[in-house]
N, C-alpha and C positions, 0 to 999 in steps of 0.2 A: 632416426632423424625425424624431427617433427615436420609435418606437412606445412608448407609455407602459408597456406590460407589459415590454418589453425594458429600458427605463430602470429600472423597479423591480427587475428581476432583477439588473441590473448593480450597483445601489445595495446590494441585499441581499448580494451577493457581497463587495462592498467592506466592508460592516459585518462580515460573518462573518470576513473576513481580519483586520480590525482587532481583533476580539475574540479571534481565535485567537492573535494576537501579543500579546494582553493590553495593547493600546495604552493604554486608560484606566488600567490598573494602573500602567503606566510613568509616565504623567502624574501620578498620585497620589503615587508615590514621589518624583518630582522636586519636586512642589509642597508635599507635606506630610511627606515622610519615612516615610510608612506603607508597611509591607512585608507586608501581609496576603495570604496565598495567595488568588488569585481563585477557586479551586475552593471554598474554605471560604466565601467571600462568597456564592457561588452557593447553597450549602447554607443559609446564614442567610437569604438572600432567599426561598428556597422555604419555609422554616419560617414566615417572616413572612407569606407569601401564604396558607399554611394557616390561620394564626391569624386573618387578616383575613376569610377565608371561613367561619370557625367549624368548619373540618374538622380532625380530628386529624392532626398532623404526625408521621407514622410514617416509618420507613426506606423502606417500600414506596411511600408517597406521594411521598417525595423522589426516589426512583429514577425514578419516572414523570415527575415535574415536570422533572427534569434530563436526562431521556432517557439514563440510564445504567443499568447492571445493578445488581442488589441488592447483590452483594458490594462493588462500588466505593462505592455509597452508604453501606454499613455502615462501610467504612474511613474515609470522609470524616466521617461522624457521630462515629465514635470519636475522630478527631483534634479535632473541634470540642468534644467533651465534655472531652477532655484539656486543651485550651487554655482551658477555662472559658467557652466561648461558648454552649454548649447544656447542658441537663440533661435527663435522662430521668425521666419521671413515669409512674406506673401510670395506664392509661386507666380512667376511672371507669365506662365502659360495658363494658369487657372487661379485667379485671385481668391477663390473660395478655399483653396488648399494652402496649408502652411508647410514650408520646407524647413528642415532642421539644418543648422549650420554650426560648425564648431566655432566657439569664441576663441579669442587669443589664449585665454587660460586653458580651455579645452584642448586646443592644438598643442600647447606646451605639455599638458599631461599625456596626450597621446604620444608625442615625440619622446618624452621621458620613459614611458612604458615600453615603447619599441626598443629603445636603447637598453633598458634593463633586461627585457626578455631575450634580446639577441645576445647579450653578454652571458646570460645563463645557458642559452643553447650552445653558444661557442664553447663555454666551459665544459658542457656535457660532451661535446664532440672533439675536445682538444686532442685526444690521443688518436683520432682518426686521420687517415691520409687525406690530402686535398681531394684526391679522386673519390674517396668514399664519401666525403662531405658533399661534393657536387652530385654524385649519384643519388645519395639519400635525398637531397633537396629536390632534384628533378623527379624522382619516383614518388616522394611524398606529395609534392604539388600535383602531379598527375593523378595519384590515388584520390586525393581530396576533391579534385575537380570532378572526376568520374563518379565518386560516391555522392557528391552533391547533386549531380545530374540525375542519378537513379532515385535519390530520396525525393527530389522535386517532382519526378514523374508519379510518385506514389501518393501525392497530395490530391 
């Protein structure tokens, strides 16, 4: 029997490889015809996370959330603004700083993406019992939270 830590490591490597190859984006193109750049979706996801936490979504916050440098985050934000997915607003607490906000088009794309991803994940877990799905969701959420805490301490 494989050590559980080894099994998790192997599974995480497989997930990383699948994400690197943009597997989910490929499935989306095949099923929906959507051709949105996965890097821009990552930016929109990060802005949504900031909004949900009540934190200002700044370029610096996005760079940190996406584990990329600030110049790359700035270029991605500029593309998202050009494509009408984000807009910049003056920060009410600090007028020198711009806060990023999802536009109506950006919010629609985020909602569509959530629906698509959730449908694929539901399909993936379709043969699992309700209890197994609930346990997996709880454990994966806890794992990612703790992993993020450890990785942020290392910065």
